[in-house]
N, C-alpha and C positions, 0 to 999 in steps of 0.2 A: 504493499498500500505506499503509494509515494505522497506524503504528506504536505508537498509544496504548495497545493491547491487549497489547503484546509486554513486560509489566513482569519486571521481573527475578524477584521471587519465584514468580509465576506460572509463567515459563517454565522456570526451573530447579525450583521446587518440583515442576512436573507431569513433569519427565524423569525426576529421580532418587527420586521416589514410584514411578512407573511401573517403574525398573528395582530396587526394593526397598531403595535406601540412602538414603533420606531426609535421614540425618544430614549429608551430601555437600551439601546444597544452599547452605548458608552461604557455604560456602569458595568455591562456584561463582558465585554472585552476586558477592562481595567479587572475584573474578579478573575476572570479567566487565567491573566497574566499571573496573577496572584498566585493561584495553583501551580504555574509552571514555577515560579521562582522559588515555592516551598517545596518542589519535586525534583526541581533540577532542569525538567524538559516536556515539552508538551508529549514526546514519546511515551514517558512514565505515567503523566498523568492518562492519557490516551488508554493505555493496559491495564493498570492499576489501580486507577482512583476515577473511575467513572460516576461512581455512584456519589462522589464529591461536587461533579459536574451540577448532577442535578439538585441535590442540596445545598450546595456552597452558590452556584453562578444562577441557576435557575430558581432559587428558594422554594424547590418542591413543587413547583408549577406543570402539572402533568401534562396541561396543553403542550408548554415549551419544550417538556421532554419529548412527546412526539414529535415534534417538528425539529427538534434538535435529532432525533434518530433517524429522519426523513432525509433532510440533509447532509449530515455528516457522508454517508457512501456516494451519495453524489459529487461532494466536492473533493474527495480522496480520489486521487487519479491511480493509475498503475503505470509498473515501469514499463521501459520500451522496451517494444516486441514481447510481451509477456504472453500474449494470449496465443500467438504463433510458436512461440517454445512451447508452451505447456501442451498444445495439439499435437507438437511433432513428438515429445515425449510420451505423451498418451498413446501416440500410433504405435509408438517403439515397444511397447507393452511393459512400461514403466509402472509400478505402483505409486501414487503420489498421495500424501497425506499433510496437513499443514498443523504446526506444533508453534502455540503461541504462548504469550504469558498473561491471557486472558484472566485476571485474578478476579474480579468482578465485573456484572454485566447490568446495565441499565436494562429495566422491563424483563420479560423472559428469556430466558436461556437459548432458545430457539429464534431469538432475534437479536442476539447480539451483533457487534457491528462488523465482526469479521466474516459471518454469513450471510449480515447484509450487504456489504462491499462485494463478496462474491458473485453474488446473484445480481446485484446492480450491472456488474461488469461482465457479466455471462462466461465467470469462470466455475462457479461451483460445482458442476459435473466433469468436470477434471478430478477431483478429488474424493477419496473415500472419507476421511474422518479428519474432525478438526481435535489437536490434542491440546489439551490445557488445563490448568489448576483446578477448574472444576468438571474433569472428566474429559472422557473420550467421546465426541459427538457425532453421531452418525451426519454424514453432509447431506444425505436424501431425508432424512427424517427429522434432522433436529434435536433427536434423543440422545440422553446421556447412556452410552452402551457400557464404559468399562469403569469403576469408582477408583479402580487404583491409583490413577492419577490425581484423584483429590485433594488438593494442598499442596500437591509436589510442583515447584517452580524452575523455570530454565537459569535463573539468577543462583539457585542454590546449587544448579547441575542435578537435584533429584529426579524431575522431570524425565531427565535422559536416564536415569538409572531404570525406572520403569521402562522406557521406551526400548531399551535393550532387551530386558527379559519380554516383552510383548513381541518384539522383531522374534526372538529365539523362539517363540511357541510357534511363529508363521515359517521356520527353518531358515531366516536370512539372519546372519552373521553381522556385527558392528560393520566391518569393511565393505559389505553389500550394499550400505545404505550411506547416504550422502545427505548431509544436512545444508542447505543452501538459508542463508541469512545476512543481513546488513551490521548486525550489533554485534561487537567482538566477544562482550563480558556475557551476553545470554543465547546467543546462537552459534557462535565460532568455539570459543575456547570449552565448555563444559561438554560440549559433543564432541570435540576433537578428542579431550581426556577419556571418555570412554570407548574409544576406536571408530567412531564414525568418520567417514571423510567429509571435508568442510568447504566450501565455496563461499566466500565473501562477497554480497552484491554491492557493489559500491557506487550504483547510478546515479545515489541522490542523496548518500550519506554522509555525514561528515566527518565518521570516524576511520581514523587510517587502518591499513590492511594490518590485520594481527599476524603475529608470527605463526601464531597455531592454524592459519588457516593454508589449506592444500592449494589453493587457486584464488586469485580475485577476477572478478569479470564487472565491466562497466556497462555491459549492454548486454539483455537475455539471448542475444543473439549469438553471443558468446560461448552460452552454456552446454549446448548440445552436443557439440564435439568434444567437449572436455568430460563430459558424463559418458559418451560411446566410449572414447580412449578406454577410461578406467573399468567400464563395464565388460569390455575384451580384454583387457589386460591383467595380470595378477599386481596385488599391491606392491609386492616387494621389487617390482622391475619398473617402479615410479620413479 
């Protein structure tokens, strides 16, 4: 999810214009920035403190909450060439899942921002499961089907401990799996430490390449040749 389109004036301006209360937008922009300053970045607010967006920024306003949930997936963009790449990976027979640090969700679990985003951008059908600290969610039904992941996080690395066990039950070893993400501390380093191959996407993130990553890409067009080579060659020869 490319957050560059999720600019404060656009997000909160859209919401409160739609609600007929545009005069409130400036106060909401300020409150959202307070959350960012409290937790360090919008990325952390988006994945771990969404309930505070509702309670602190929107003062528990359910109408504003619904408008927020509708506006956010529309304003979040997708990485360059991601749809084409997912189509290619899918056609090649690779199994695709999403691993997210989604700790809390605003509204029903099957209406979380990730599923809404994937649906809005016609990407959801490429994936089997959404794996989160709320559990493993079936992409088709939106139902939690594995509670072993509950309370486990990417930042602590524990979600990858469960993932490795889960993959083993599917006869998949860690070096037959690839974690692709942009954030070193949650996507790359803990996955690498548990034996997964890692690819760091730096198309729009500000994080420098991690020493723990096996490859860095700046456009999703670069992804398939790397994955194809790894799936054909034993890890020891890389």
